[in-house]
C-alpha positions in Angstrom: 0.0 0.0 0.0 1.2 3.5 -0.9 -0.3 6.6 0.6 0.4 10.1 -0.7 -0.8 13.2 1.1 -1.3 16.6 -0.3 -3.0 19.9 0.7 -1.0 21.0 3.7 0.6 24.4 4.1 0.4 27.7 6.1 -2.9 29.1 7.2 -3.9 31.8 9.7 -5.9 31.0 12.8 -9.5 30.5 12.0 -8.7 29.5 8.4 -9.3 26.2 6.6 -7.3 23.5 4.9 -8.2 20.3 3.1 -5.9 17.4 3.2 -6.1 14.7 0.6 -4.7 11.1 0.6 -4.5 8.9 -2.4 -4.0 5.1 -1.9 -2.5 2.9 -4.5 -1.3 -0.7 -4.7 -4.4 -2.2 -3.1 -8.2 -2.1 -3.3 -9.1 1.2 -1.6 -12.5 0.1 -0.5 -11.0 -2.7 1.6 -9.3 -0.2 3.9 -10.3 1.9 6.8 -8.6 5.2 6.5 -7.5 7.8 9.0 -5.3 10.7 10.0 -2.8 11.1 12.8 -0.7 14.1 13.6 2.5 14.9 15.4 3.4 18.3 16.9 7.1 19.1 17.6 8.1 17.5 20.9 4.9 15.6 21.2 3.7 12.0 20.5 1.8 11.1 17.4 -1.9 11.3 18.1 -5.1 10.1 16.5 -7.2 12.8 14.6 -9.9 11.0 12.6 -10.9 7.8 11.0 -13.5 6.5 8.5 -14.8 3.0 7.9 -14.5 1.1 4.6 -17.8 2.2 3.3 -17.6 5.7 4.7 -20.7 5.1 6.8 -19.0 5.6 10.1 -16.6 8.3 11.2 -14.6 8.8 14.4 -12.9 11.9 15.7 -10.5 12.8 18.6 -12.1 14.9 21.3 -10.0 17.9 20.4 -11.6 18.1 16.9 -14.7 19.6 18.5 -16.7 19.5 15.2 -14.1 21.5 13.3 -12.8 18.6 11.0 -14.6 16.3 8.6 -13.2 13.1 7.3 -14.6 11.6 4.1 -13.7 9.2 1.3 -14.3 8.8 -2.4 -13.9 5.1 -3.2 -14.1 5.8 -7.0 -11.0 8.0 -6.7 -9.1 6.0 -4.1 -9.0 9.2 -2.0 -9.6 10.1 1.6 -10.1 13.7 2.6 -9.7 15.7 5.8 -11.5 19.1 5.8 -10.2 21.2 8.6 -12.0 24.4 9.6 -11.6 26.9 12.4 -7.9 25.9 12.7 -6.0 26.8 15.8 -2.3 27.3 16.4 -2.3 24.1 18.4 -3.4 22.2 15.2 0.1 22.8 13.9 2.1 19.6 13.1 2.8 16.9 10.6 -0.3 15.1 9.5 -0.1 11.5 8.4 -2.6 9.5 6.4 -3.1 6.0 7.5 -4.8 2.9 6.2 -5.6 -0.5 7.6 -7.7 -3.5 6.3 -7.8 -5.4 9.6 -8.8 -2.7 12.1 -12.3 -2.6 13.5 -13.3 1.0 14.0 -15.5 1.4 17.1 -14.1 4.3 19.2 -12.7 7.8 19.1 -9.2 6.8 20.1 -6.6 4.7 18.3 -3.0 3.9 18.7 -0.5 4.4 15.8 0.0 0.6 15.9 -3.6 0.1 14.9 -2.8 1.2 11.4 -0.2 -0.6 9.3 0.2 1.7 6.4 1.4 5.3 6.6 2.0 8.2 4.3 5.1 10.3 4.4 3.4 13.1 6.3 2.5 16.6 5.3 3.1 19.9 7.3 0.3 22.0 8.5 1.2 25.3 10.1 -1.4 27.5 11.7 0.1 30.9 12.5 -0.5 34.6 12.0 
């Protein structure tokens, strides 16, 4: 499985970004997809996940309704729409995929997902 992220960058507080992740090498619809992030000096943390069909989504508590994860199985792409961004959202965002994980909660360990993208920088600053 190969995952390639795009869409990161610099945005002012309160602004929006949309991250995209394209999966290749396997059948996209067989994978649950998600996003983790890592801020400087902090551990990698779960952000959001979406089930194989897109019918179930899960978010970390800190998202507070600001982010939306979605997927387009026809385009092999997962999206993370991030609105009302805060400086504390700054970090490297990683797209993840896993065919064997059962999504049922709002908290996941990095070890729950076996495939990772290279990461993309998101900076929220004025």
